[in-house]
N, CA, C and O atoms as a Tripos MOL2 file, in Angstrom:
@<TRIPOS>MOLECULE
protein
  248   247    62     0     0
PROTEIN
NO_CHARGES

@<TRIPOS>ATOM
      1 N         -16.9940  -77.8180 -145.6870 N.3       1 MET1
      2 CA        -17.3770  -76.8140 -146.4650 C.3       1 MET1
      3 C         -18.8330  -76.7020 -146.5720 C.2       1 MET1
      4 O         -19.5220  -77.7110 -146.7180 O.2       1 MET1
      5 N         -19.2970  -75.6240 -146.5140 N.am      2 LYS2
      6 CA        -20.8130  -75.4760 -146.8720 C.3       2 LYS2
      7 C         -21.2620  -75.3100 -148.2170 C.2       2 LYS2
      8 O         -20.7260  -74.5660 -149.0390 O.2       2 LYS2
      9 N         -22.4190  -76.1390 -148.4430 N.am      3 THR3
     10 CA        -22.7890  -76.0560 -149.8120 C.3       3 THR3
     11 C         -23.6210  -74.5870 -149.9560 C.2       3 THR3
     12 O         -23.7960  -73.8180 -149.0110 O.2       3 THR3
     13 N         -24.0470  -74.3840 -151.1980 N.am      4 GLU4
     14 CA        -24.6270  -73.0590 -151.7200 C.3       4 GLU4
     15 C         -25.9990  -73.0560 -150.7250 C.2       4 GLU4
     16 O         -26.3270  -72.1390 -149.9720 O.2       4 GLU4
     17 N         -26.7110  -74.3480 -150.9350 N.am      5 LEU5
     18 CA        -27.9690  -74.4480 -150.1990 C.3       5 LEU5
     19 C         -27.8610  -73.8100 -148.7320 C.2       5 LEU5
     20 O         -28.6570  -72.9730 -148.3060 O.2       5 LEU5
     21 N         -26.7960  -74.3060 -148.0360 N.am      6 GLU6
     22 CA        -26.6790  -74.2200 -146.6260 C.3       6 GLU6
     23 C         -26.5320  -72.6750 -146.3430 C.2       6 GLU6
     24 O         -26.8600  -72.1810 -145.2650 O.2       6 GLU6
     25 N         -26.0350  -71.9850 -147.3490 N.am      7 THR7
     26 CA        -25.9030  -70.5090 -146.9000 C.3       7 THR7
     27 C         -26.7590  -69.6550 -147.3310 C.2       7 THR7
     28 O         -26.4840  -68.4670 -147.1630 O.2       7 THR7
     29 N         -27.8250  -69.9580 -147.8960 N.am      8 ARG8
     30 CA        -28.6810  -69.0600 -148.6580 C.3       8 ARG8
     31 C         -29.8010  -68.5860 -147.5800 C.2       8 ARG8
     32 O         -30.0330  -69.4620 -146.7470 O.2       8 ARG8
     33 N         -30.3820  -67.6470 -147.4530 N.am      9 ALA9
     34 CA        -31.3070  -67.3850 -146.5820 C.3       9 ALA9
     35 C         -32.6870  -67.4510 -146.8980 C.2       9 ALA9
     36 O         -33.5070  -67.6270 -145.9970 O.2       9 ALA9
     37 N         -33.1440  -67.2890 -148.4640 N.am     10 LEU10
     38 CA        -34.1540  -67.6710 -148.9780 C.3      10 LEU10
     39 C         -34.0820  -68.7330 -150.0620 C.2      10 LEU10
     40 O         -33.3090  -68.7510 -151.0200 O.2      10 LEU10
     41 N         -34.9140  -69.5110 -149.7810 N.am     11 LEU11
     42 CA        -34.9290  -70.7370 -150.6630 C.3      11 LEU11
     43 C         -36.0910  -70.8380 -151.8080 C.2      11 LEU11
     44 O         -37.2380  -70.9510 -151.3730 O.2      11 LEU11
     45 N         -35.9550  -70.8160 -152.9100 N.am     12 ASN12
     46 CA        -37.1080  -71.0860 -154.0970 C.3      12 ASN12
     47 C         -37.8980  -72.2860 -153.6850 C.2      12 ASN12
     48 O         -37.5380  -72.9560 -152.7160 O.2      12 ASN12
     49 N         -39.0190  -72.6000 -154.4210 N.am     13 VAL13
     50 CA        -39.6400  -73.7560 -154.5530 C.3      13 VAL13
     51 C         -38.8950  -75.2130 -154.8190 C.2      13 VAL13
     52 O         -39.0100  -76.2370 -154.1450 O.2      13 VAL13
     53 N         -38.1460  -75.0070 -155.9330 N.am     14 LYS14
     54 CA        -37.0560  -76.0660 -156.2760 C.3      14 LYS14
     55 C         -36.3470  -76.4590 -155.1760 C.2      14 LYS14
     56 O         -36.3060  -77.6530 -154.8760 O.2      14 LYS14
     57 N         -35.6720  -75.4590 -154.4050 N.am     15 GLU15
     58 CA        -34.5700  -75.6290 -153.3480 C.3      15 GLU15
     59 C         -35.2820  -76.0650 -151.9040 C.2      15 GLU15
     60 O         -34.9100  -76.8010 -150.9900 O.2      15 GLU15
     61 N         -36.3320  -75.3640 -152.0980 N.am     16 MET16
     62 CA        -37.1980  -75.9720 -150.6930 C.3      16 MET16
     63 C         -37.5580  -77.4980 -150.7590 C.2      16 MET16
     64 O         -37.4640  -78.2310 -149.7740 O.2      16 MET16
     65 N         -37.9770  -77.9210 -151.9940 N.am     17 CYS17
     66 CA        -38.1050  -79.3330 -152.0790 C.3      17 CYS17
     67 C         -37.0650  -80.2600 -151.9900 C.2      17 CYS17
     68 O         -37.1980  -81.3900 -151.5200 O.2      17 CYS17
     69 N         -35.8310  -79.7030 -152.5230 N.am     18 GLU18
     70 CA        -34.7480  -80.4060 -152.2690 C.3      18 GLU18
     71 C         -34.2610  -80.6440 -151.0520 C.2      18 GLU18
     72 O         -33.8920  -81.7620 -150.6950 O.2      18 GLU18
     73 N         -34.2170  -79.3960 -150.1760 N.am     19 TYR19
     74 CA        -34.0970  -79.3780 -148.6700 C.3      19 TYR19
     75 C         -35.2420  -80.1510 -147.8860 C.2      19 TYR19
     76 O         -34.8910  -80.6810 -146.8320 O.2      19 TYR19
     77 N         -36.2860  -80.2530 -148.1890 N.am     20 LEU20
     78 CA        -36.9420  -80.8480 -147.4260 C.3      20 LEU20
     79 C         -37.7000  -82.2020 -147.5180 C.2      20 LEU20
     80 O         -38.5200  -82.8140 -146.8330 O.2      20 LEU20
     81 N         -36.9620  -82.3980 -148.8230 N.am     21 GLY21
     82 CA        -37.4680  -84.0130 -149.4110 C.3      21 GLY21
     83 C         -38.7840  -83.9940 -149.6550 C.2      21 GLY21
     84 O         -39.3660  -85.0260 -149.3220 O.2      21 GLY21
     85 N         -39.5640  -82.9880 -150.2210 N.am     22 ILE22
     86 CA        -40.9780  -83.0480 -150.8170 C.3      22 ILE22
     87 C         -41.1110  -82.8180 -152.0790 C.2      22 ILE22
     88 O         -40.1080  -82.6710 -152.7770 O.2      22 ILE22
     89 N         -42.5200  -82.7370 -152.6620 N.am     23 GLY23
     90 CA        -42.6600  -82.5920 -153.9890 C.3      23 GLY23
     91 C         -43.0400  -81.0120 -154.2070 C.2      23 GLY23
     92 O         -43.1500  -80.2890 -153.2170 O.2      23 GLY23
     93 N         -43.2070  -80.5780 -155.3180 N.am     24 GLN24
     94 CA        -43.4420  -79.0950 -155.4440 C.3      24 GLN24
     95 C         -44.9570  -78.8080 -155.0170 C.2      24 GLN24
     96 O         -45.1950  -77.7790 -154.3850 O.2      24 GLN24
     97 N         -45.8430  -79.5710 -155.3010 N.am     25 THR25
     98 CA        -47.2570  -79.5320 -155.2900 C.3      25 THR25
     99 C         -47.2720  -79.0940 -153.5920 C.2      25 THR25
    100 O         -47.9320  -78.0990 -153.2920 O.2      25 THR25
    101 N         -46.6380  -79.7490 -152.6470 N.am     26 LYS26
    102 CA        -46.6210  -80.0200 -151.2720 C.3      26 LYS26
    103 C         -45.9950  -78.6030 -150.8640 C.2      26 LYS26
    104 O         -46.5620  -77.8490 -150.0730 O.2      26 LYS26
    105 N         -44.8440  -78.3300 -151.4420 N.am     27 ALA27
    106 CA        -43.8140  -76.8610 -150.9890 C.3      27 ALA27
    107 C         -44.8500  -75.9780 -151.2910 C.2      27 ALA27
    108 O         -45.3210  -75.3200 -150.3630 O.2      27 ALA27
    109 N         -45.3900  -75.8120 -152.6660 N.am     28 ARG28
    110 CA        -46.1470  -74.5850 -153.1990 C.3      28 ARG28
    111 C         -47.5330  -74.4580 -152.1510 C.2      28 ARG28
    112 O         -48.1190  -73.3850 -152.0060 O.2      28 ARG28
    113 N         -47.9240  -75.6490 -151.4950 N.am     29 GLU29
    114 CA        -49.1190  -75.6260 -150.6340 C.3      29 GLU29
    115 C         -48.7200  -74.8740 -149.2450 C.2      29 GLU29
    116 O         -49.4070  -74.0180 -148.6890 O.2      29 GLU29
    117 N         -47.5780  -75.3310 -148.8450 N.am     30 LEU30
    118 CA        -46.9210  -74.8360 -147.4460 C.3      30 LEU30
    119 C         -46.8500  -73.0870 -147.8840 C.2      30 LEU30
    120 O         -47.5190  -72.2910 -147.2250 O.2      30 LEU30
    121 N         -46.1090  -72.6790 -148.8710 N.am     31 LEU31
    122 CA        -45.8120  -71.5010 -149.3210 C.3      31 LEU31
    123 C         -47.0660  -70.6840 -149.3270 C.2      31 LEU31
    124 O         -47.0560  -69.5750 -148.7930 O.2      31 LEU31
    125 N         -48.0660  -71.1240 -149.8530 N.am     32 SER32
    126 CA        -49.2470  -70.3730 -150.2220 C.3      32 SER32
    127 C         -50.0380  -69.9100 -148.7930 C.2      32 SER32
    128 O         -50.9100  -69.0420 -148.8140 O.2      32 SER32
    129 N         -49.6860  -70.4930 -147.7450 N.am     33 ASN33
    130 CA        -50.3020  -69.8680 -146.4510 C.3      33 ASN33
    131 C         -49.3680  -69.2450 -145.6570 C.2      33 ASN33
    132 O         -48.5240  -69.8740 -145.0180 O.2      33 ASN33
    133 N         -49.4860  -67.8090 -145.6580 N.am     34 PRO34
    134 CA        -48.7130  -66.8590 -145.1660 C.3      34 PRO34
    135 C         -48.6980  -66.9380 -143.4540 C.2      34 PRO34
    136 O         -47.7800  -66.4370 -142.8040 O.2      34 PRO34
    137 N         -49.6890  -67.5430 -142.9180 N.am     35 ALA35
    138 CA        -49.5620  -67.4300 -141.5540 C.3      35 ALA35
    139 C         -48.4500  -68.6420 -140.9400 C.2      35 ALA35
    140 O         -48.4100  -68.9260 -139.7430 O.2      35 ALA35
    141 N         -47.6260  -69.2480 -141.9170 N.am     36 ASN36
    142 CA        -46.5900  -70.1450 -141.5190 C.3      36 ASN36
    143 C         -45.6220  -69.4360 -140.9960 C.2      36 ASN36
    144 O         -44.9140  -70.0230 -140.1780 O.2      36 ASN36
    145 N         -45.3720  -68.2610 -141.2500 N.am     37 GLY37
    146 CA        -44.3900  -67.6200 -140.9540 C.3      37 GLY37
    147 C         -42.8830  -67.5900 -141.4810 C.2      37 GLY37
    148 O         -41.9420  -66.9370 -141.0310 O.2      37 GLY37
    149 N         -42.9120  -68.4280 -142.4990 N.am     38 PHE38
    150 CA        -41.4590  -68.4350 -143.2830 C.3      38 PHE38
    151 C         -41.9110  -67.8830 -144.6330 C.2      38 PHE38
    152 O         -40.9870  -67.3340 -145.2340 O.2      38 PHE38
    153 N         -42.9820  -67.8820 -145.2170 N.am     39 THR39
    154 CA        -43.1660  -67.2640 -146.5820 C.3      39 THR39
    155 C         -42.7690  -65.9700 -146.6770 C.2      39 THR39
    156 O         -42.9840  -65.0870 -145.8480 O.2      39 THR39
    157 N         -42.0870  -65.8600 -147.8740 N.am     40 VAL40
    158 CA        -41.6670  -64.5340 -148.2140 C.3      40 VAL40
    159 C         -42.1890  -64.1530 -149.7990 C.2      40 VAL40
    160 O         -41.7380  -64.7260 -150.7910 O.2      40 VAL40
    161 N         -43.0930  -63.2170 -149.8400 N.am     41 ARG41
    162 CA        -43.2840  -62.8430 -151.4620 C.3      41 ARG41
    163 C         -42.7710  -61.6910 -151.9480 C.2      41 ARG41
    164 O         -42.9980  -60.5670 -151.4990 O.2      41 ARG41
    165 N         -41.8800  -62.0460 -153.1290 N.am     42 ILE42
    166 CA        -41.1460  -60.8290 -153.4270 C.3      42 ILE42
    167 C         -41.8920  -60.9790 -155.1400 C.2      42 ILE42
    168 O         -41.7490  -61.9290 -155.9090 O.2      42 ILE42
    169 N         -42.5610  -59.9140 -155.3310 N.am     43 GLY43
    170 CA        -43.4730  -59.9130 -156.5740 C.3      43 GLY43
    171 C         -44.5640  -60.8550 -156.6540 C.2      43 GLY43
    172 O         -45.4320  -60.7760 -155.7850 O.2      43 GLY43
    173 N         -44.6550  -61.6730 -157.4920 N.am     44 ASN44
    174 CA        -45.3660  -62.9620 -157.4120 C.3      44 ASN44
    175 C         -44.7070  -64.2530 -157.3400 C.2      44 ASN44
    176 O         -45.3460  -65.2640 -157.6310 O.2      44 ASN44
    177 N         -43.5950  -64.3130 -157.0110 N.am     45 ARG45
    178 CA        -42.7350  -65.3140 -156.3690 C.3      45 ARG45
    179 C         -42.7490  -65.5540 -155.0600 C.2      45 ARG45
    180 O         -42.7040  -64.5810 -154.3080 O.2      45 ARG45
    181 N         -42.8060  -66.7530 -154.5660 N.am     46 LEU46
    182 CA        -42.5740  -67.2440 -153.2450 C.3      46 LEU46
    183 C         -41.5850  -67.9510 -152.7530 C.2      46 LEU46
    184 O         -41.2410  -68.9930 -153.3120 O.2      46 LEU46
    185 N         -40.9420  -67.4740 -151.5720 N.am     47 TYR47
    186 CA        -39.7930  -68.2330 -151.0430 C.3      47 TYR47
    187 C         -39.9960  -68.4750 -149.6590 C.2      47 TYR47
    188 O         -40.8590  -67.9510 -148.9560 O.2      47 TYR47
    189 N         -39.0740  -69.3690 -149.2900 N.am     48 ALA48
    190 CA        -39.1050  -69.9590 -147.6720 C.3      48 ALA48
    191 C         -37.8950  -69.2590 -147.2230 C.2      48 ALA48
    192 O         -36.7950  -69.3490 -147.7680 O.2      48 ALA48
    193 N         -38.2020  -68.5030 -146.1150 N.am     49 HIS49
    194 CA        -37.0810  -67.8340 -145.2330 C.3      49 HIS49
    195 C         -36.2390  -69.1560 -144.5640 C.2      49 HIS49
    196 O         -36.8710  -69.7510 -143.6900 O.2      49 HIS49
    197 N         -35.0410  -69.6170 -144.8420 N.am     50 LYS50
    198 CA        -34.5890  -70.7480 -144.3880 C.3      50 LYS50
    199 C         -34.5420  -71.0730 -142.7970 C.2      50 LYS50
    200 O         -34.8850  -72.1210 -142.2500 O.2      50 LYS50
    201 N         -34.0040  -69.8470 -142.1780 N.am     51 GLY51
    202 CA        -34.1850  -69.6570 -140.6060 C.3      51 GLY51
    203 C         -35.5540  -70.2280 -140.0500 C.2      51 GLY51
    204 O         -35.6900  -71.2830 -139.4320 O.2      51 GLY51
    205 N         -36.5260  -69.3330 -140.3890 N.am     52 LYS52
    206 CA        -37.8370  -69.5220 -140.1100 C.3      52 LYS52
    207 C         -38.4690  -70.5540 -140.3460 C.2      52 LYS52
    208 O         -39.2830  -70.9850 -139.5310 O.2      52 LYS52
    209 N         -38.1900  -71.2410 -141.6670 N.am     53 LEU53
    210 CA        -38.5320  -72.8190 -141.8340 C.3      53 LEU53
    211 C         -38.1110  -73.7980 -140.6870 C.2      53 LEU53
    212 O         -38.8270  -74.4760 -139.9500 O.2      53 LEU53
    213 N         -36.8110  -73.6880 -140.7410 N.am     54 ASP54
    214 CA        -36.0390  -74.4240 -139.7850 C.3      54 ASP54
    215 C         -36.7760  -74.2680 -138.2180 C.2      54 ASP54
    216 O         -36.9060  -75.3070 -137.5700 O.2      54 ASP54
    217 N         -37.1410  -73.2710 -137.7590 N.am     55 ASN55
    218 CA        -37.9630  -72.9910 -136.7260 C.3      55 ASN55
    219 C         -39.4580  -73.6280 -136.6930 C.2      55 ASN55
    220 O         -40.0180  -74.1380 -135.7220 O.2      55 ASN55
    221 N         -39.8900  -73.4850 -137.8370 N.am     56 TRP56
    222 CA        -41.2800  -73.9330 -138.1610 C.3      56 TRP56
    223 C         -41.2760  -75.4730 -138.0450 C.2      56 TRP56
    224 O         -41.9900  -76.1620 -137.3170 O.2      56 TRP56
    225 N         -40.3630  -75.8530 -138.8780 N.am     57 LEU57
    226 CA        -40.2140  -77.6400 -138.3650 C.3      57 LEU57
    227 C         -40.0890  -78.1860 -137.2560 C.2      57 LEU57
    228 O         -40.5870  -79.2830 -137.0010 O.2      57 LEU57
    229 N         -39.2860  -77.3770 -136.2930 N.am     58 LEU58
    230 CA        -38.7610  -77.7400 -134.9130 C.3      58 LEU58
    231 C         -40.1810  -77.7710 -134.2480 C.2      58 LEU58
    232 O         -40.5110  -78.7020 -133.5130 O.2      58 LEU58
    233 N         -41.1440  -76.5410 -134.5840 N.am     59 ASN59
    234 CA        -42.4210  -76.5710 -133.7110 C.3      59 ASN59
    235 C         -43.3950  -77.6070 -134.2600 C.2      59 ASN59
    236 O         -44.2780  -78.0080 -133.5020 O.2      59 ASN59
    237 N         -43.3230  -78.0690 -135.4790 N.am     60 GLN60
    238 CA        -44.2410  -79.4110 -135.8370 C.3      60 GLN60
    239 C         -43.8480  -80.7570 -135.2830 C.2      60 GLN60
    240 O         -44.5820  -81.7430 -135.3420 O.2      60 GLN60
    241 N         -42.6110  -80.7390 -134.7260 N.am     61 ILE61
    242 CA        -41.9180  -81.8330 -134.0760 C.3      61 ILE61
    243 C         -42.6900  -82.1390 -132.6480 C.2      61 ILE61
    244 O         -43.1800  -83.1760 -132.2010 O.2      61 ILE61
    245 N         -42.5760  -80.6010 -132.0420 N.am     62 LEU62
    246 CA        -43.0750  -80.8170 -130.5930 C.3      62 LEU62
    247 C         -44.3010  -80.8520 -130.2780 C.2      62 LEU62
    248 O         -44.6330  -81.0280 -129.1050 O.2      62 LEU62
@<TRIPOS>BOND
     1     1     2 1
     2     2     3 1
     3     3     4 2
     4     3     5 am
     5     5     6 1
     6     6     7 1
     7     7     8 2
     8     7     9 am
     9     9    10 1
    10    10    11 1
    11    11    12 2
    12    11    13 am
    13    13    14 1
    14    14    15 1
    15    15    16 2
    16    15    17 am
    17    17    18 1
    18    18    19 1
    19    19    20 2
    20    19    21 am
    21    21    22 1
    22    22    23 1
    23    23    24 2
    24    23    25 am
    25    25    26 1
    26    26    27 1
    27    27    28 2
    28    27    29 am
    29    29    30 1
    30    30    31 1
    31    31    32 2
    32    31    33 am
    33    33    34 1
    34    34    35 1
    35    35    36 2
    36    35    37 am
    37    37    38 1
    38    38    39 1
    39    39    40 2
    40    39    41 am
    41    41    42 1
    42    42    43 1
    43    43    44 2
    44    43    45 am
    45    45    46 1
    46    46    47 1
    47    47    48 2
    48    47    49 am
    49    49    50 1
    50    50    51 1
    51    51    52 2
    52    51    53 am
    53    53    54 1
    54    54    55 1
    55    55    56 2
    56    55    57 am
    57    57    58 1
    58    58    59 1
    59    59    60 2
    60    59    61 am
    61    61    62 1
    62    62    63 1
    63    63    64 2
    64    63    65 am
    65    65    66 1
    66    66    67 1
    67    67    68 2
    68    67    69 am
    69    69    70 1
    70    70    71 1
    71    71    72 2
    72    71    73 am
    73    73    74 1
    74    74    75 1
    75    75    76 2
    76    75    77 am
    77    77    78 1
    78    78    79 1
    79    79    80 2
    80    79    81 am
    81    81    82 1
    82    82    83 1
    83    83    84 2
    84    83    85 am
    85    85    86 1
    86    86    87 1
    87    87    88 2
    88    87    89 am
    89    89    90 1
    90    90    91 1
    91    91    92 2
    92    91    93 am
    93    93    94 1
    94    94    95 1
    95    95    96 2
    96    95    97 am
    97    97    98 1
    98    98    99 1
    99    99   100 2
   100    99   101 am
   101   101   102 1
   102   102   103 1
   103   103   104 2
   104   103   105 am
   105   105   106 1
   106   106   107 1
   107   107   108 2
   108   107   109 am
   109   109   110 1
   110   110   111 1
   111   111   112 2
   112   111   113 am
   113   113   114 1
   114   114   115 1
   115   115   116 2
   116   115   117 am
   117   117   118 1
   118   118   119 1
   119   119   120 2
   120   119   121 am
   121   121   122 1
   122   122   123 1
   123   123   124 2
   124   123   125 am
   125   125   126 1
   126   126   127 1
   127   127   128 2
   128   127   129 am
   129   129   130 1
   130   130   131 1
   131   131   132 2
   132   131   133 am
   133   133   134 1
   134   134   135 1
   135   135   136 2
   136   135   137 am
   137   137   138 1
   138   138   139 1
   139   139   140 2
   140   139   141 am
   141   141   142 1
   142   142   143 1
   143   143   144 2
   144   143   145 am
   145   145   146 1
   146   146   147 1
   147   147   148 2
   148   147   149 am
   149   149   150 1
   150   150   151 1
   151   151   152 2
   152   151   153 am
   153   153   154 1
   154   154   155 1
   155   155   156 2
   156   155   157 am
   157   157   158 1
   158   158   159 1
   159   159   160 2
   160   159   161 am
   161   161   162 1
   162   162   163 1
   163   163   164 2
   164   163   165 am
   165   165   166 1
   166   166   167 1
   167   167   168 2
   168   167   169 am
   169   169   170 1
   170   170   171 1
   171   171   172 2
   172   171   173 am
   173   173   174 1
   174   174   175 1
   175   175   176 2
   176   175   177 am
   177   177   178 1
   178   178   179 1
   179   179   180 2
   180   179   181 am
   181   181   182 1
   182   182   183 1
   183   183   184 2
   184   183   185 am
   185   185   186 1
   186   186   187 1
   187   187   188 2
   188   187   189 am
   189   189   190 1
   190   190   191 1
   191   191   192 2
   192   191   193 am
   193   193   194 1
   194   194   195 1
   195   195   196 2
   196   195   197 am
   197   197   198 1
   198   198   199 1
   199   199   200 2
   200   199   201 am
   201   201   202 1
   202   202   203 1
   203   203   204 2
   204   203   205 am
   205   205   206 1
   206   206   207 1
   207   207   208 2
   208   207   209 am
   209   209   210 1
   210   210   211 1
   211   211   212 2
   212   211   213 am
   213   213   214 1
   214   214   215 1
   215   215   216 2
   216   215   217 am
   217   217   218 1
   218   218   219 1
   219   219   220 2
   220   219   221 am
   221   221   222 1
   222   222   223 1
   223   223   224 2
   224   223   225 am
   225   225   226 1
   226   226   227 1
   227   227   228 2
   228   227   229 am
   229   229   230 1
   230   230   231 1
   231   231   232 2
   232   231   233 am
   233   233   234 1
   234   234   235 1
   235   235   236 2
   236   235   237 am
   237   237   238 1
   238   238   239 1
   239   239   240 2
   240   239   241 am
   241   241   242 1
   242   242   243 1
   243   243   244 2
   244   243   245 am
   245   245   246 1
   246   246   247 1
   247   247   248 2
@<TRIPOS>SUBSTRUCTURE
     1 MET1         2 RESIDUE 1 A MET
     2 LYS2         6 RESIDUE 1 A LYS
     3 THR3        10 RESIDUE 1 A THR
     4 GLU4        14 RESIDUE 1 A GLU
     5 LEU5        18 RESIDUE 1 A LEU
     6 GLU6        22 RESIDUE 1 A GLU
     7 THR7        26 RESIDUE 1 A THR
     8 ARG8        30 RESIDUE 1 A ARG
     9 ALA9        34 RESIDUE 1 A ALA
    10 LEU10       38 RESIDUE 1 A LEU
    11 LEU11       42 RESIDUE 1 A LEU
    12 ASN12       46 RESIDUE 1 A ASN
    13 VAL13       50 RESIDUE 1 A VAL
    14 LYS14       54 RESIDUE 1 A LYS
    15 GLU15       58 RESIDUE 1 A GLU
    16 MET16       62 RESIDUE 1 A MET
    17 CYS17       66 RESIDUE 1 A CYS
    18 GLU18       70 RESIDUE 1 A GLU
    19 TYR19       74 RESIDUE 1 A TYR
    20 LEU20       78 RESIDUE 1 A LEU
    21 GLY21       82 RESIDUE 1 A GLY
    22 ILE22       86 RESIDUE 1 A ILE
    23 GLY23       90 RESIDUE 1 A GLY
    24 GLN24       94 RESIDUE 1 A GLN
    25 THR25       98 RESIDUE 1 A THR
    26 LYS26      102 RESIDUE 1 A LYS
    27 ALA27      106 RESIDUE 1 A ALA
    28 ARG28      110 RESIDUE 1 A ARG
    29 GLU29      114 RESIDUE 1 A GLU
    30 LEU30      118 RESIDUE 1 A LEU
    31 LEU31      122 RESIDUE 1 A LEU
    32 SER32      126 RESIDUE 1 A SER
    33 ASN33      130 RESIDUE 1 A ASN
    34 PRO34      134 RESIDUE 1 A PRO
    35 ALA35      138 RESIDUE 1 A ALA
    36 ASN36      142 RESIDUE 1 A ASN
    37 GLY37      146 RESIDUE 1 A GLY
    38 PHE38      150 RESIDUE 1 A PHE
    39 THR39      154 RESIDUE 1 A THR
    40 VAL40      158 RESIDUE 1 A VAL
    41 ARG41      162 RESIDUE 1 A ARG
    42 ILE42      166 RESIDUE 1 A ILE
    43 GLY43      170 RESIDUE 1 A GLY
    44 ASN44      174 RESIDUE 1 A ASN
    45 ARG45      178 RESIDUE 1 A ARG
    46 LEU46      182 RESIDUE 1 A LEU
    47 TYR47      186 RESIDUE 1 A TYR
    48 ALA48      190 RESIDUE 1 A ALA
    49 HIS49      194 RESIDUE 1 A HIS
    50 LYS50      198 RESIDUE 1 A LYS
    51 GLY51      202 RESIDUE 1 A GLY
    52 LYS52      206 RESIDUE 1 A LYS
    53 LEU53      210 RESIDUE 1 A LEU
    54 ASP54      214 RESIDUE 1 A ASP
    55 ASN55      218 RESIDUE 1 A ASN
    56 TRP56      222 RESIDUE 1 A TRP
    57 LEU57      226 RESIDUE 1 A LEU
    58 LEU58      230 RESIDUE 1 A LEU
    59 ASN59      234 RESIDUE 1 A ASN
    60 GLN60      238 RESIDUE 1 A GLN
    61 ILE61      242 RESIDUE 1 A ILE
    62 LEU62      246 RESIDUE 1 A LEU
């Protein structure tokens, strides 16, 4: 059975930290760069699009 985190399309900063195993400072630094392709801004809040984040991670490995 899938967890709630696995079924979400957008991750907030706290969820992104849990998903990637990084701290909030690094997560906010990554999200503040709109050129990364996974940042979604809704109002003044930043979210990570999970599918695009996964693709970005794969590109960082290669």
